[in-house]
C-alpha positions in Angstrom: 15.3 -7.0 -3.3 15.4 -4.1 -0.9 17.6 -1.0 -1.0 17.3 1.1 2.1 13.8 2.6 2.3 12.9 1.1 -1.1 11.5 -2.3 -1.7 11.7 -3.7 -5.3 10.1 -6.9 -6.3 10.4 -8.3 -9.9 9.1 -11.5 -11.4 7.6 -13.0 -14.6 3.9 -13.8 -14.5 2.2 -16.4 -16.7 -0.7 -14.0 -17.6 -1.0 -11.3 -20.3 -0.4 -7.7 -19.4 -4.1 -6.8 -19.7 -5.1 -9.4 -17.1 -2.4 -8.2 -14.7 -3.5 -4.6 -15.3 -7.1 -5.5 -14.2 -5.7 -7.0 -11.0 -4.1 -3.7 -10.2 -6.9 -1.4 -11.2 -10.1 -3.2 -10.2 -10.7 -2.2 -6.6 -12.1 -5.6 -5.5 -9.1 -7.5 -6.9 -6.6 -5.1 -5.4 -8.2 -5.2 -2.0 -8.2 -9.0 -2.0 -4.5 -9.0 -2.9 -3.7 -6.5 -0.1 -5.8 -8.6 2.3 -7.6 -5.5 3.7 -10.6 -5.6 5.9 -11.6 -2.2 4.6 -10.9 -0.3 1.4 -7.4 1.1 1.3 -6.8 4.8 1.2 -5.2 4.8 -2.3 -4.9 7.6 -4.8 -3.6 7.2 -8.3 -0.7 9.5 -8.8 0.4 8.4 -12.3 -1.0 6.0 -14.8 0.0 4.7 -18.3 -2.5 2.0 -19.2 -1.1 -1.5 -19.3 2.4 -0.2 -18.6 2.7 1.6 -15.3 0.7 2.7 -12.3 1.6 4.6 -9.2 -0.6 4.8 -6.1 -0.1 7.1 -3.1 -0.8 4.8 -0.2 -2.0 6.2 3.1 -1.8 3.6 5.9 -3.7 5.7 8.3 -1.6 4.8 11.3 -0.5 7.6 13.6 3.0 8.8 12.7 3.1 6.6 9.5 4.0 8.6 6.4 2.4 8.0 3.1 4.2 5.9 0.6 4.3 5.4 -3.2 3.7 2.0 -4.8 4.6 1.8 -8.4 3.8 -1.2 -10.7 5.5 -1.5 -14.0 4.4 -4.1 -16.6 5.9 -5.2 -19.9 4.9 -8.1 -22.2 7.2 -11.0 -22.5 7.8 -12.9 -25.8 6.0 -15.8 -24.4 2.8 -13.8 -23.8 3.3 -13.3 -20.1 4.1 -10.2 -18.1 7.3 -8.9 -16.6 6.2 -7.4 -13.3 8.1 -4.8 -11.2 6.8 -3.4 -8.0 8.6 -0.5 -6.2 7.4 0.6 -2.7 8.9 3.8 -1.3 9.5 4.4 1.6 9.1 1.0 3.2 8.5 1.6 6.9 8.1 -2.1 7.8 10.0 -4.3 5.3 9.2 -7.5 7.2 5.5 -7.0 6.6 6.0 -6.1 3.0 8.1 -9.2 2.4 5.5 -11.4 4.0 3.1 -10.7 1.1 5.6 -11.9 -1.6 3.9 -15.2 -2.4 0.5 -13.5 -2.5 1.7 -11.0 -5.2 2.4 -13.8 -7.6 -0.7 -15.8 -6.8 -3.1 -12.9 -7.1 -1.6 -11.4 -10.2 -1.4 -14.7 -11.9 -5.1 -15.5 -11.2 
């Protein structure tokens, strides 16, 4: 779901919070999910282990402003993870939406 310059994506993953956290914090896993040819210019802005993580993401393109990507995780009663991603501002929402299926596949791995 998108609201103006903000993209919000939520889903339930069939993986424990700790496994999803590793997918978000181990650089090799994160780079694979983002499908980058080179390491992303990411900086951790805020972190609460196994609960929330915010990156400042610098695309590097000329005239493209930095954005914030926040991941929020919470355990479900079934042992899975409720996953919420917020990306602000979203400069190209079509590109962001094209990765939707990959989010679930990578984080569930």
